[in-house]
C-alpha positions as CSV (number, residue, x, y, z in Angstrom):
1,M,-9.3,-63.9,84.6
2,A,-7.8,-63.1,81.2
3,D,-8.1,-65.7,78.5
4,N,-4.6,-66.4,77.2
5,K,-5.7,-69.0,74.6
6,P,-4.7,-68.2,71.1
7,M,-7.6,-66.7,69.1
8,R,-8.9,-68.9,66.3
9,L,-11.8,-68.4,63.9
10,W,-12.8,-72.0,64.0
11,G,-12.4,-73.4,67.5
12,G,-16.0,-74.0,68.7
13,R,-16.2,-77.6,67.3
14,F,-13.0,-78.7,69.0
15,E,-12.3,-79.7,72.6
16,G,-8.6,-79.5,72.3
17,G,-6.1,-77.3,70.4
18,P,-4.1,-78.3,67.4
19,A,-0.7,-80.0,67.7
20,D,2.3,-77.8,67.5
21,A,3.3,-79.4,64.2
22,L,-0.1,-78.6,62.7
23,T,0.1,-75.0,64.0
24,R,3.5,-74.4,62.4
25,L,2.2,-75.9,59.1
26,S,-1.0,-73.9,59.1
27,V,0.3,-70.5,59.9
28,S,0.4,-68.1,56.9
29,V,0.3,-64.7,58.6
30,Q,4.1,-64.3,58.1
31,F,3.4,-63.8,54.3
32,D,-0.3,-63.0,54.0
33,W,0.0,-60.0,56.3
34,R,0.6,-57.8,53.3
35,L,-3.1,-58.4,52.5
36,A,-4.1,-56.4,55.6
37,P,-5.0,-53.1,53.9
38,Y,-7.2,-55.0,51.4
39,D,-8.8,-57.1,54.1
40,L,-9.7,-53.9,56.0
41,L,-11.0,-52.3,52.8
42,A,-13.3,-55.3,52.2
43,S,-14.3,-55.3,55.9
44,R,-15.6,-51.7,55.6
45,A,-17.7,-52.6,52.6
46,H,-19.0,-55.7,54.4
47,A,-19.9,-53.7,57.5
48,R,-22.0,-51.3,55.4
49,V,-23.8,-54.2,53.7
50,L,-24.6,-55.7,57.2
51,H,-26.0,-52.3,58.2
52,R,-28.2,-52.1,55.1
53,A,-29.4,-55.7,55.9
54,G,-30.4,-54.5,59.4
55,L,-27.7,-56.6,61.1
56,L,-25.9,-53.6,62.4
57,T,-27.5,-50.5,63.9
58,G,-26.3,-47.1,62.7
59,E,-24.5,-46.6,65.9
60,E,-22.8,-50.0,65.6
61,L,-21.8,-49.2,62.1
62,D,-20.2,-46.0,63.1
63,R,-18.2,-47.7,65.9
64,M,-17.2,-50.5,63.5
65,L,-16.0,-48.2,60.8
66,G,-14.1,-46.0,63.4
67,A,-12.4,-49.1,64.8
68,L,-11.4,-50.3,61.4
69,D,-10.0,-46.9,60.6
70,E,-8.1,-46.9,63.9
71,L,-6.8,-50.4,63.3
72,E,-5.6,-49.5,59.8
73,S,-3.7,-46.5,61.2
74,A,-2.2,-48.7,63.9
75,C,-1.1,-51.2,61.2
76,K,0.5,-48.4,59.1
77,R,2.4,-47.1,62.2
78,G,3.5,-50.6,63.1
79,E,1.7,-50.4,66.4
80,F,-0.5,-53.3,65.6
81,R,1.3,-56.4,64.3
82,P,0.4,-60.1,64.0
83,T,1.7,-62.4,66.6
84,V,3.0,-65.9,66.5
85,A,-0.4,-67.0,67.8
86,D,-2.3,-65.5,64.8
87,E,-3.0,-68.1,62.2
88,D,-3.5,-65.7,59.3
89,V,-4.2,-62.0,58.4
90,H,-7.9,-62.5,59.0
91,T,-7.3,-63.9,62.5
92,A,-4.9,-61.1,63.4
93,L,-7.3,-58.3,62.2
94,E,-10.3,-59.8,64.0
95,R,-8.2,-59.9,67.2
96,G,-7.4,-56.2,66.7
97,L,-11.1,-55.4,66.1
98,L,-12.2,-57.4,69.2
99,E,-9.6,-55.5,71.3
100,R,-11.2,-52.2,70.2
101,L,-14.9,-53.2,70.2
102,G,-15.3,-56.2,72.4
103,S,-18.2,-58.5,71.3
104,L,-19.3,-56.0,68.7
105,G,-16.2,-56.8,66.7
106,G,-17.5,-60.4,66.3
107,K,-20.5,-59.2,64.4
108,L,-18.4,-58.5,61.3
109,R,-17.9,-62.2,60.7
110,A,-21.6,-62.7,59.8
111,G,-22.2,-63.6,56.2
112,R,-18.6,-64.1,55.2
113,S,-15.9,-66.7,55.4
114,R,-12.1,-66.7,55.2
115,N,-12.7,-68.5,51.9
116,D,-14.4,-65.5,50.2
117,Q,-12.3,-63.0,52.2
118,V,-8.9,-64.3,51.0
119,A,-10.1,-64.6,47.4
120,T,-11.3,-61.0,47.5
121,D,-8.2,-59.7,49.2
122,L,-5.9,-61.4,46.7
123,R,-7.8,-59.9,43.8
124,L,-7.7,-56.5,45.3
125,Y,-4.0,-56.8,46.0
126,L,-3.2,-57.9,42.5
127,R,-5.4,-55.4,40.7
128,D,-3.6,-52.6,42.7
129,H,-0.1,-53.9,42.1
130,V,-0.6,-54.7,38.4
131,R,-1.0,-51.0,37.8
132,T,2.3,-50.3,39.5
133,I,3.9,-53.0,37.4
134,V,2.5,-51.5,34.2
135,S,4.0,-48.1,35.3
136,R,7.4,-49.7,35.6
137,L,7.0,-51.4,32.2
138,V,6.1,-48.0,30.7
139,E,9.4,-46.6,32.1
140,L,11.3,-49.4,30.4
141,E,9.4,-48.9,27.1
142,T,10.2,-45.2,27.3
143,A,13.9,-45.8,27.9
144,L,14.1,-48.2,24.9
145,M,12.2,-45.7,22.7
146,S,14.5,-42.9,23.6
147,Q,17.5,-44.9,22.5
148,A,15.7,-46.1,19.4
149,E,14.9,-42.5,18.4
150,E,18.6,-41.6,18.7
151,H,19.6,-44.6,16.6
152,A,16.8,-44.8,14.1
153,A,19.4,-44.4,11.2
154,T,22.3,-46.3,12.9
155,A,23.0,-49.4,10.9
156,A,23.7,-52.6,12.8
157,P,24.2,-56.3,12.0
158,G,20.9,-58.0,12.0
159,M,21.3,-61.6,13.1
160,T,19.6,-65.0,12.8
161,H,21.1,-68.0,14.6
162,L,23.4,-65.4,16.1
163,Q,25.1,-65.1,12.7
164,H,25.2,-61.9,10.6
165,A,22.2,-61.9,8.3
166,Q,21.1,-58.5,7.0
167,P,21.8,-54.9,8.1
168,V,19.1,-53.4,10.2
169,S,18.5,-50.1,12.0
170,F,19.7,-50.4,15.6
171,G,16.6,-48.4,16.6
172,H,14.5,-51.1,14.8
173,Q,16.0,-53.8,17.0
174,L,15.4,-51.8,20.2
175,L,11.8,-51.3,19.2
176,A,11.3,-55.0,18.7
177,H,11.8,-55.3,22.5
178,V,9.2,-52.5,23.0
179,H,6.6,-54.3,21.0
180,A,7.1,-57.4,23.2
181,L,6.6,-55.3,26.3
182,T,3.5,-53.6,24.9
183,R,2.0,-57.1,24.5
184,D,2.8,-57.8,28.1
185,V,0.9,-54.7,29.1
186,D,-2.0,-55.6,26.9
187,R,-2.2,-59.0,28.6
188,L,-2.2,-57.4,32.0
189,K,-5.0,-54.9,31.0
190,D,-7.0,-57.8,29.6
191,W,-6.3,-59.9,32.7
192,D,-7.7,-57.1,34.8
193,K,-11.1,-57.4,33.1
194,R,-11.4,-61.0,34.3
195,A,-10.0,-60.2,37.7
196,A,-12.6,-57.5,38.3
197,V,-15.1,-60.0,39.8
198,S,-15.9,-59.9,43.5
199,P,-16.0,-63.2,45.5
200,L,-17.2,-61.4,48.7
201,G,-20.7,-62.7,49.6
202,S,-20.0,-66.3,48.5
203,G,-19.3,-67.3,52.1
204,A,-17.5,-70.6,52.5
205,L,-19.0,-71.9,49.2
206,A,-22.8,-71.6,49.1
207,G,-23.4,-67.9,49.7
208,S,-25.3,-66.7,52.7
209,S,-28.9,-66.9,54.0
210,L,-28.5,-63.4,55.3
211,P,-30.0,-60.6,53.2
212,L,-26.7,-59.3,51.9
213,D,-25.9,-57.4,48.7
214,P,-22.9,-58.8,46.8
215,A,-23.4,-56.3,44.0
216,A,-23.1,-53.3,46.3
217,V,-19.9,-54.7,47.9
218,A,-18.5,-55.3,44.4
219,A,-19.2,-51.8,43.3
220,E,-17.7,-50.3,46.5
221,L,-14.5,-52.3,46.1
222,G,-14.1,-51.3,42.4
223,F,-15.1,-54.6,40.9
224,D,-17.2,-54.8,37.8
225,S,-19.6,-57.4,39.2
226,P,-20.1,-60.0,41.9
227,A,-19.2,-63.6,41.2
228,P,-22.2,-65.4,39.6
229,N,-21.3,-68.8,41.2
230,S,-20.4,-68.9,44.8
231,M,-18.6,-72.3,44.5
232,D,-16.4,-71.1,41.6
233,A,-15.8,-67.8,43.4
234,V,-14.0,-69.4,46.4
235,A,-12.3,-72.1,44.3
236,D,-11.1,-70.0,41.4
237,R,-7.4,-69.1,41.2
238,D,-7.4,-68.6,37.5
239,F,-6.7,-64.9,38.1
240,A,-3.6,-65.8,40.1
241,A,-2.3,-68.3,37.6
242,E,-3.0,-66.0,34.7
243,F,-1.2,-63.2,36.4
244,L,1.8,-65.5,37.0
245,F,1.7,-66.4,33.3
246,C,1.8,-62.7,32.4
247,A,4.7,-62.2,34.9
248,A,6.5,-65.2,33.4
249,M,6.2,-63.7,29.9
250,I,7.5,-60.4,31.2
251,G,10.4,-62.3,32.7
252,V,11.1,-64.1,29.4
253,H,11.1,-60.7,27.5
254,L,13.4,-59.2,30.1
255,S,15.7,-62.2,29.8
256,R,15.9,-61.9,26.0
257,L,16.7,-58.2,26.4
258,G,19.2,-59.0,29.1
259,E,20.9,-61.6,26.9
260,E,21.3,-59.2,24.1
261,I,22.8,-56.5,26.3
262,V,25.3,-59.1,27.8
263,L,26.4,-59.9,24.2
264,W,26.4,-56.2,23.0
265,A,28.6,-55.2,26.0
266,S,31.2,-58.0,25.4
267,Q,34.6,-57.4,23.9
268,E,33.6,-59.5,21.0
269,F,30.7,-57.2,20.1
270,R,31.6,-53.8,21.8
271,W,28.3,-52.4,20.5
272,I,27.4,-50.7,23.8
273,E,28.9,-49.8,27.2
274,V,26.8,-50.2,30.3
275,D,27.0,-47.2,32.6
276,D,29.1,-47.7,35.8
277,A,26.0,-47.2,37.9
278,Y,24.5,-50.4,36.5
279,S,27.7,-52.5,36.4
280,T,29.9,-54.3,38.9
281,G,33.5,-55.3,39.0
282,S,35.5,-58.4,39.9
283,S,37.1,-59.2,43.2
284,I,40.2,-60.5,41.5
285,M,40.4,-59.0,38.0
286,P,40.7,-55.2,38.3
287,Q,39.8,-54.5,34.6
288,K,36.4,-56.2,34.7
289,K,33.1,-54.4,34.1
290,N,30.2,-56.8,34.4
291,P,26.7,-56.2,33.1
292,D,25.1,-57.6,36.3
293,V,21.7,-56.0,35.8
294,A,21.3,-57.7,32.5
295,E,22.4,-61.0,33.9
296,L,20.2,-60.7,37.0
297,A,17.2,-59.9,34.8
298,R,18.0,-63.0,32.8
299,G,18.3,-65.1,35.9
300,K,15.1,-63.8,37.5
301,S,13.1,-65.1,34.6
302,G,13.6,-68.6,36.0
303,R,12.1,-67.5,39.3
304,L,9.0,-66.1,37.6
305,I,8.5,-69.2,35.4
306,G,8.9,-71.3,38.5
307,S,6.2,-69.5,40.4
308,L,3.8,-70.1,37.5
309,M,4.6,-73.8,37.5
310,S,4.3,-74.0,41.2
311,L,0.7,-72.7,41.3
312,L,-0.4,-74.7,38.2
313,T,0.8,-77.8,39.9
314,T,-1.0,-77.0,43.1
315,L,-4.3,-76.3,41.3
316,K,-4.3,-79.2,38.8
317,G,-6.1,-81.8,41.0
318,L,-8.2,-79.9,43.4
319,P,-11.9,-80.7,43.8
320,L,-14.4,-77.9,44.4
321,T,-14.5,-75.8,46.4
322,Y,-12.0,-74.4,48.9
323,N,-9.1,-76.7,49.9
324,R,-6.2,-75.7,52.2
325,D,-3.8,-76.3,49.3
326,L,-4.9,-72.9,48.1
327,Q,-2.8,-71.4,50.9
328,E,0.0,-72.0,48.5
329,D,-1.3,-69.4,46.0
330,K,0.0,-66.3,47.8
331,E,3.7,-66.8,48.1
332,P,4.4,-67.3,44.3
333,V,2.1,-64.3,43.6
334,F,3.8,-62.1,46.1
335,D,7.3,-63.2,45.0
336,S,6.5,-62.5,41.3
337,V,5.2,-59.0,42.2
338,D,8.3,-58.3,44.3
339,T,10.6,-59.6,41.6
340,L,9.1,-57.5,38.8
341,L,9.1,-54.4,40.9
342,L,12.8,-55.0,41.8
343,V,14.0,-55.9,38.3
344,L,12.1,-53.4,36.1
345,P,13.5,-50.1,37.5
346,A,17.1,-51.5,37.3
347,V,16.7,-52.6,33.7
348,S,15.1,-49.2,32.8
349,G,18.0,-47.4,34.3
350,M,20.5,-49.6,32.5
351,V,18.9,-49.1,29.2
352,S,18.5,-45.3,29.5
353,T,22.1,-44.8,30.5
354,M,23.9,-47.2,28.2
355,R,26.2,-45.7,25.6
356,V,25.9,-47.0,22.0
357,N,29.1,-47.4,19.9
358,S,27.6,-46.2,16.7
359,A,30.9,-46.4,14.8
360,K,31.3,-50.1,15.7
361,L,27.8,-50.9,14.7
362,E,28.1,-49.2,11.4
363,A,31.4,-50.9,10.6
364,S,30.0,-54.3,11.6
365,A,26.7,-54.0,9.6
366,P,28.0,-55.3,6.2
367,E,30.2,-58.0,7.7
368,G,29.6,-61.6,6.9
369,F,28.3,-60.8,3.4
370,A,25.2,-59.3,5.0
371,L,24.3,-57.6,1.7
372,A,24.0,-60.8,-0.2
373,T,20.2,-60.9,0.0
374,D,20.0,-57.4,-1.5
375,L,22.1,-58.5,-4.4
376,A,19.8,-61.5,-5.0
377,E,16.7,-59.3,-4.8
378,L,18.3,-57.0,-7.4
379,L,18.6,-59.9,-9.8
380,V,14.9,-60.7,-9.1
381,R,14.0,-57.1,-10.1
382,R,15.9,-57.7,-13.3
383,G,13.7,-60.7,-14.1
384,V,15.9,-63.5,-12.7
385,A,14.1,-66.3,-10.9
386,F,14.9,-66.1,-7.1
387,R,16.1,-69.7,-7.2
388,D,18.7,-68.8,-9.8
389,A,19.5,-65.5,-8.1
390,H,20.0,-67.3,-4.8
391,E,22.3,-69.8,-6.5
392,A,24.3,-67.1,-8.3
393,V,24.9,-65.0,-5.1
394,G,25.8,-68.1,-3.2
395,H,28.5,-68.9,-5.7
396,L,29.6,-65.3,-5.5
397,V,30.0,-65.5,-1.7
398,V,32.0,-68.7,-2.1
399,W,34.3,-67.0,-4.6
400,C,34.8,-64.1,-2.2
401,Q,35.7,-66.5,0.7
402,V,38.2,-68.3,-1.5
403,N,39.8,-65.1,-2.7
404,D,39.5,-63.3,0.7
405,K,37.3,-60.5,-0.6
406,D,34.1,-58.8,0.5
407,L,31.2,-58.2,-1.9
408,G,32.0,-54.5,-2.1
409,D,35.6,-55.2,-3.0
410,L,34.8,-57.0,-6.3
411,T,35.6,-55.4,-9.7
412,D,33.1,-55.4,-12.5
413,E,35.2,-58.1,-14.3
414,E,35.2,-60.3,-11.2
415,L,31.4,-60.0,-10.8
416,A,30.8,-60.9,-14.4
417,K,33.3,-63.8,-14.2
418,V,31.2,-65.4,-11.5
419,S,27.9,-64.9,-13.3
420,P,26.7,-62.9,-16.3
421,H,23.8,-61.8,-14.1
422,F,26.2,-59.5,-12.4
423,A,27.3,-57.5,-15.4
424,A,27.6,-54.0,-14.3
425,G,25.2,-52.2,-16.6
426,P,24.1,-48.7,-15.9
427,A,24.1,-47.4,-12.4
428,E,20.4,-47.2,-12.5
429,A,18.2,-48.6,-15.2
430,A,15.4,-46.7,-16.9
431,D,12.8,-48.4,-14.7
432,G,14.6,-47.2,-11.6
433,T,16.3,-50.5,-10.8
434,P,19.6,-49.7,-9.1
435,G,22.9,-51.0,-10.2
436,V,25.0,-53.6,-8.5
437,R,27.1,-51.0,-6.7
438,E,24.1,-49.2,-5.4
439,V,22.7,-52.2,-3.6
440,L,26.0,-53.0,-2.0
441,S,25.5,-50.1,0.3
442,V,24.3,-50.5,3.9
443,Q,22.3,-47.3,4.0
444,G,20.8,-48.2,0.7
445,A,19.9,-51.6,2.0
446,L,18.2,-50.0,5.0
447,A,16.3,-47.5,3.0
448,A,15.1,-50.1,0.6
449,R,13.2,-51.9,3.3
450,S,10.5,-49.3,3.5
451,A,7.4,-51.5,3.6
452,F,5.3,-51.4,6.7
453,G,7.1,-53.0,9.5
454,G,10.5,-52.7,7.7
455,T,13.8,-51.5,9.1
456,A,14.1,-48.4,7.0
457,P,14.8,-45.4,9.2
458,D,11.6,-43.6,8.1
459,R,9.6,-46.7,9.1
460,V,11.4,-46.8,12.5
461,R,10.3,-43.2,13.1
462,D,6.7,-44.2,12.1
463,Q,6.9,-47.0,14.7
464,L,8.0,-44.5,17.3
465,V,5.0,-42.3,16.7
466,S,2.6,-45.2,17.0
467,L,4.3,-46.6,20.0
468,R,4.3,-43.3,21.9
469,E,0.6,-43.2,21.5
470,I,0.2,-46.8,22.8
471,V,2.6,-46.2,25.7
472,D,0.9,-43.0,26.7
473,G,-2.4,-44.9,26.9
474,Q,-0.8,-47.6,29.0
475,A,0.6,-44.9,31.4
476,A,-2.9,-43.4,31.7
477,W,-4.4,-46.8,32.5
478,A,-1.9,-47.5,35.1
479,S,-2.5,-44.1,36.8
480,G,-6.3,-44.7,36.7
481,S,-6.8,-41.6,34.5
């Protein structure tokens, strides 16, 4: 007679089955099924270690590996799926193995536990998907750099407190976002070094009395080493929390970029136009063109930050070693991976296709007395203390506001009337110090900021050379080359 009881990996100790409420609470296969390819990968490595330990014969190993290959193919084709009776991905796959091998399939469980299995599977999953995330980040970095190259010499209003401050190269501003993204990639690459530790072989918490070889398993699975402490190996979710922090920071950077694009695309700014392919309209207002991709990127950051907070809160009071609370580690991780892989291509497409209104940017660059600092620094070069220069230019700005004039509109007499420091003098002094008129030029203000890291167009082009080398290296890392 067929045994219709649900298969469990832990039932021998119990006379009765779990209550329906417990079963519903315990089931995780509906979300951890995506770990199946990684569980099968680890199972092959474990089978080979069992063979080397003399716990599987050569013929048994061949049958085991053949069944695992067949099971993987069936999973890919959708012919083998978890059922409502499967508690988790491990239970489902062991059921599939038993269906193919009978009692031989049960030998694979020797020397391992779901505790070290799931810790291994999740690391394998994340190390794989992080490289895909980095590839998508590289695409966004490349899109921003392409726009920055085109607009290295395009002047734009640089802002602090969202108020006009000093003219900057629009390319310089775009590259500021690239630098933030390169730090995100650096964090992920650094994260990978700590994630490259294999828990498999730690068993439930104390290792195994069987003559297994955790180092061989680690090497086969692409890890740098086996875990040095079996208790830490099954309890550790630092790698998951750290990934979620990296994801949250990416979300923050996407949100800041999204916020700027929302502002730039507004009627008040009109610095850019978002392409139709990355915009939506209004169901009531026919004229509307909404920068939805930028807004959604901004909104998704809350989701990514929330996933980090969720896992940290779960972990904060757990005793060693494994606790069922750790079932809550996977959903925030999976959701963050899915969110990034959904958002990043859309943001890249939006950036690469946006049209920049260079004329509007150039016209807006000097507005709001944005060249005042250049005027103060001219006085400093003439020997005036910056405190006095700051005061003099401040008075000049007030005079302009009262008389409804801009700095560039002032006559020599009006300048001298406000302060003798502004006497016109020669256009350029013998020591190369420019005259007042020369510093009241947006392009002159940009060119003057030629120190390393400055906004001068030549320095922006230098940044591009350096960033292309960095981003090319990131792309190579993501592809494994």
